[in-house]
N, C-alpha and C positions, 0 to 999 in steps of 0.2 A: 506441525501441521497445523494450521489455524482453520476458521471461518469467516472471516471477514465481519464478525460480530464486534465492534469496540468496546470494549470497556469500560475505557476511561482516559481521559486525554493529562498528558503528562507535560513537564515543562523543561525543558534544558537549561540547565544553570550551569555548567561550565563545558566546553570545549578545550578539549588539551591535545596539540600534536605531538606526535612520536616517530621519527622518521617519515613514512607515506600512509601512516596510520593516524588517525583520530581516537580521543575516546572522548565519551561523553558521562556528563553526570546527570542525570534525568529526576525529576522529584515529580511522583505521584503518590494518589492513594493506594494502589496495590501492591507499591515497593517491600511492605513490610511482608507481605505473602511469599517473597520470591528467595530463592536458593541460589547460590552461585553456579554456576555451569545449564542452568533451564534456560531454555529457547523463550523469546518474547518477540512479537511484533512490533516495531517502532514505523509508524507510515506506511505497513507491509513488508518493511525489511527486519528479516528473522536475525535477530541478531540476540548472542550470547549473554547472559549477565555473569560479570567478572565480579562483582561485587556488590552489598545492598546494605541496606540499613531500614530504621522505621520510616524514613521518608523520602530515602531516594535509593537509586542502585546505577550500578557507571555497567556501560558495553561500549565494545572497541568495531568502529568500522574500519575494514582493511581497503588497502587500495583498489582492490576490484570494486566491492561495496560501492566507495567513493566515486569509482566511473560510471558506472550502472543508473545511480539510484541520485536522488536529490541531495544525499546525508552529505556532500562535500561543501555547499553553500549552507548546512544549517547552521545557528547562532544560539550564543547563550539568550534566551527569553523566549526561542522560538516556542511554540506549543505541537505537540506530536500524538496520534492515535496509537493507542496500547492496547494489545490485544494477549493472553496468554496461550499456550497452546494445546490444542485441542487432548481430551482424556478419553480414552476409551468408553462407551457410554454415553458421552455427553450429546446433549440433541443436538444437532446440524440444523442451526436454525439458517446460516448463509450458505456457502459454498466451501469446496475444498480450495483451501488457499496455502501455499506454499510458502509463503515468504520470501521470494526469490523473485525479484522485479526484473520482467523483461525488458521494459524500455521504459523511458520520461517522455512522457505528454506535454502537453499543453494547452492548459484552459483559452481557446478562441472566443468563447463566448457565454453568458451567465443571464438565466430568465427566471425572473421571476414568474412565476404561473397560476397565481393565485390561491397561496396555501400552499405549494412545492414550489420545488426552483431543480429547474432543467441547466446541467453543465456539459456545453459541447466541447469536446476535447478532441484536438487534432493527434495524429498517428502518422509515421510512414505508410507509403503505398502499399509497402511488402508484407506489413502487418495485416493489411484489411481482411485477410483470408480469416484472424484468428476471431474476429469479431461477428457474431451473428445478432440478429433482431430479438429480443425477448433471450438473450443469452445472458451469461454471468461476467461481471469483471472485477476486479480489485482495483480502487482508486486511491492511493494514500492508506491501502489497507482496509478500506470497505469496503463489503460485497454489496456490488450493484448491480441492475439490471440494464441491459443496455435498450434502448427507447426507439432510437431512428440511427440509420448507415446515412455518412455522405461521401464525396468521393474520396477524400482522407481525413475522416474524422465519425466520429458518434455519437451518441447523446445519453445522458443518462438520467434518470427523474430520482429527486431525494425526498422521502415526506419529512413534514415538517420535525420528526424526533431524531433522525437521521442527520437533519441540516443543523439542530441545536446541541447536540449531545457528540459532537465530533469536528476536528479541525476544519471542513471541508468550506463553512459558511465565512472562514479567514479567508477564503482563496480569492484573489484579483486578477483581471485579464491576463494573459501572458504568463502567467506563473506556471511552473514546472511541479508534474503530479507524478508518482512512482503508479506505473499500470502493473499488474500480474495477470497475464491473459487467462482463461480459464483452463487449466491441463489437459483435460479431453482434447481440447481441440489443437492442442501444440502437439499431443502424440499423433492424432489421426492426419497430422500435416505433415511431420515427420513419417512416418509409415508410408504413406501416399508417395513423399518425394520420392522414397526409395524407390517403392515401386516402378515408379516412372523412368530413375535412371536403370530399372535393370531391363527393361522394354527395349 
């Protein structure tokens, strides 16, 4: 469980393929604080630390993860948002994020709003019921508030601190991003769908 409040930005050092999996070595300022078997969110993807030292740590992305996230296209030198898992008693400054990416969205507009930035991200029509104005969503692991809805997209606003201290300022038009919808909305949709089928 995570909050979507990014601790630091890491840099992928190496990417190694083994069968259908990819092994990543990531350098970061929090790698020295990690232990094997711990969960760590990488651009919103919960991955298990397999090894670590004072400067870097290793994780593995399996075929399912590679097919549902942007990790299938990650390369050496790419930077990623990192967040350690939530501890009981921690302050919840963002929202509940599981680290289980639902979809890949596409950045279709980037606007400088005079001190803040607006990102407009396109999604599939069938996912639109999962986003609401002023609701929460995780974009590349960053907890953000939805500003406006469109026919097949939504926008989020980034304050200068978030813009500067995450990888979101590196995004370009048509870049893919990892999206995790608010889990509360997913449960409601699931329950409502089952009730409709039973009537």
